[in-house]
BAVEXTOR-174243 format. One record per residue: residue number from 1; z, x, y of N, C-alpha, C in turn. Coordinates in pm, whole numbers, plus 50000, padded with zeros to 5 digits. Each point is the difference from the previous one (the first is absolute). Layout:
! BAVEXTOR-174243
     n      nZ      nX      nY     caZ     caX     caY      cZ      cX      cY
   NUM       Z       X       Y       Z       X       Y       Z       X       Y
...
! end
This chain:
! BAVEXTOR-174243
     n      nZ      nX      nY     caZ     caX     caY      cZ      cX      cY
     1   50000   50082   49880   50000   49918   50120   50000   50087   50126
     2   50085   50101   50003   50007   50088   50118   49869   50076   50021
     3   49945   50048   49889   49876   50076   50007   49888   49914   50059
     4   49990   49876   49954   49897   49909   50050   50021   49967   50148
     5   50126   49986   50040   50031   49971   50140   49951   50112   50090
     6   50034   50124   49967   49960   50115   50080   49847   50015   49999
     7   49941   49981   49883   49854   50013   49987   49927   49897   50085
     8   50044   49875   49995   49936   49895   50079   50016   50022   50150
     9   50119   50042   50042   50023   50028   50142   49909   50113   50048
    10   49994   50108   49922   49919   50116   50039   49852   49965   50004
    11   49952   49928   49900   49857   49963   49996   49961   49912   50117
    12   50093   49918   50047   49972   49913   50115   49991   50080   50131
    13   50064   50116   50004   50006   50078   50123   49885   50100   50016
    14   49947   50052   49891   49907   50113   50006   49854   49957   50001
    15   49912   50096   50037   49856   49976   49999   49940   50025   49862
    16   50067   50083   49919   49951   50036   49866   50101   49957   49894
    17   50007   49870   49971   50101   49952   49905   49982   50054   49858
    18   49878   50043   49967   49977   50054   49865   50068   50135   49979
    19   50040   50066   50108   50066   50131   49989   50152   49991   50003
    20   50054   49878   50002   50145   49981   49997   50050   50018   49857
    21   50097   50090   49984   50060   50025   49869   50151   49989   50014
    22   50061   49922   49912   50144   49982   50001   50056   50041   49865
    23   50094   50095   50001   50066   50045   49877   50146   49957   50003
    24   50047   49955   49886   50139   49955   49986   50073   50100   49910
    25   50106   50060   50051   50077   50098   49923   50143   49947   49985
    26   50036   49969   49877   50135   49948   49972   50097   50117   49984
    27   50112   49992   50069   50107   50098   49985   50124   49928   49950
    28   50110   50071   49987   50122   49941   49946   50043   49873   50074
    29   50029   50016   50128   50053   49886   50076   49906   49953   50109
    30   49881   50058   50007   49907   49961   50105   49856   50007   49951
    31   49912   49947   50081   49857   50002   49971   49930   50062   50121
    32   49909   50092   49973   49922   50064   50106   49859   49944   49995
    33   49952   49952   50113   49862   49950   50010   49924   50096   50090
    34   49898   50064   49943   49915   50093   50076   49873   49927   50041
    35   49971   50003   50129   49880   49936   50054   49905   50107   50050
    36   49879   50001   49946   49897   50095   50043   49883   49920   50056
    37   49951   50044   50116   49882   49937   50062   49905   50110   50044
    38   49879   49960   50039   49903   50096   50050   50057   50065   50127
    39   49971   50129   50022   50055   50071   50117   49971   49929   50133
    40   49881   49942   50012   49966   49933   50126   50073   49867   50018
    41   50059   49946   49894   50076   49875   50008   50150   50024   50015
    42   50043   50124   49997   50142   50033   50004   50067   49942   50126
    43   49933   50011   50114   50057   49949   50125   50020   49849   49998
    44   49912   49929   49930   50012   49854   49994   50119   49958   49916
    45   50033   50079   49898   50112   49966   49914   50132   50040   50065
    46   49999   50109   50074   50123   50046   50066   50025   49923   50129
    47   49896   49981   50080   50015   49926   50125   50058   50085   50111
    48   50000   49944   50120   50056   50071   50115   50150   50015   49980
    49   50045   50124   50014   50142   50036   49984   50055   49954   49865
    50   49913   49987   49899   50044   49965   49866   50041   49855   49980
    51   49959   49914   50091   50043   49860   49994   49949   49926   49876
    52   49874   50021   49964   49944   49929   49885   50064   50052   49871
    53   50017   50132   49990   50066   50058   49883   50142   49945   49987
    54   50070   49989   50111   50137   49947   49999   50000   49853   49956
    55   49901   49925   50045   49990   49858   49962   49972   49986   49851
    56   49912   50085   49946   49972   49997   49856   50128   50031   49922
    57   50073   50102   50043   50124   50037   49932   50103   49888   50006
    58   50006   49931   50114   50094   49889   50016   49967   49886   49906
    59   49872   49964   49989   49958   49893   49910   50033   50034   49855
    60   49973   50124   49962   50029   50043   49863   50150   49999   49975
    61   50077   50043   50099   50145   50002   49986   50056   49859   49979
    62   49946   49904   50073   50044   49861   49985   49967   49950   49860
    63   49879   50027   49953   49960   49958   49866   50086   50069   49894
    64   50033   50126   50022   50081   50076   49904   50144   49950   49996
    65   50051   49959   50114   50136   49949   50007   50014   49873   49917
    66   49898   49918   49999   50003   49879   49919   50009   50033   49852
    67   49943   50114   49960   50003   50043   49860   50114   50098   49972
    68   50083   50023   50101   50114   50092   49989   49956   50140   49958
    69   49897   50049   50065   49948   50135   49975   49991   50077   50131
    70   49996   50132   49989   49978   50085   50117   49858   50054   49988
    71   49920   49976   50103   49860   50043   49998   49972   50085   50123
    72   49931   50112   49977   49961   50091   50108   49848   50002   50008
    73   49946   49981   50120   49855   50005   50020   49966   50129   50070
    74   49909   50078   49940   49957   50128   50055   49850   49993   50024
    75   49957   50033   50121   49858   50003   50032   49952   50144   49992
    76   49902   50022   49913   49952   50136   49973   49862   50018   50063
! end
């Protein structure tokens, strides 16, 4: 569910949605979500002063709280 959420959000923001890759890495007490986009789309995913990246992290955090999990979103 988290992976699909991040993937859908990223694909809606970028010009090259086919280059969006989301990896899910399960750890002991947390989950790491790695988001990779085309270099020219990086600014669109991060946003001015990181606002869009912060919004994506907030949405994922809310979804994770409902499932009682800790999720970290990393943009690569």
